[in-house]
N, C-alpha and C positions, 0 to 999 in steps of 0.2 A: 282346419276342422278337426283333425285328429288330436291336436294339442288341446283343444277345448274338451275333448272326451277325457283326456288324461287329467286335466284339472278337475273336471266334474267327478271322476272316479276317486280322486284323492279326497275331495270334499265329502263324498258319500261314505268312504271308508272311515274318515274321522268321526262322522255322525253315528255310525253303527258300531263303533269299536266297543261299546258297552256290552254288546251281545255277541258272543262268539259264533253262534249259528248264523246270524245275519251277516256277520263279517265274512265268514267262509263263503256264503252264497255270493256276496258281492265280489270277493276275490276271484271266484270261478268265472263270473261274468266278465270281469276285467281281463282275465287271461284270454278270453275269446275275442274281445273287442279291440284291444290295444295292439299297437305295432311292436315288433320285437325290441326296438331300442327303448320304447316306453315301458315295456315290461321290466327291463333291467332297472330303470329308474324307480319303478313301482316297488321292486324288491327292496331297494334301499329305504324307501319310505315306510314300507311295512315293517322292516326291521326296527325302525325308530318307534313305531307304534307298539311293537312287541316289548321293547324295553320299558314302556310305560305300563302296559297291561300284559304280563307274561302268559295269561290264559289264551291269548291270540296265537301263540306259537303253534297250536295244533292246525291252524289254517295254512301254515307255511308249506304243507305238502302239496298244495295246489300251485306253488310257485316254480315247480320244476319244468 
C-alpha cells in the first residue's frame, strides 16, 4: 500500500512541476504521508526534477 502512495506521489509531482507553488504544496503533502525510506528516494527524484526545472529548487526547503 505505501509503495503505491510513493508511485502516486511521483506521478503527481511530475504533472505539477510546471507550477512551483503547486509543486511545493505537493512536496509538503508527500513529506507528511510517506515513510522515511521513501522520503529519501523522493529527495533523489526531486533533485532530478530540479535539474530539468531549476525554479523548483525553492521547494527543496521542505525536504529537510
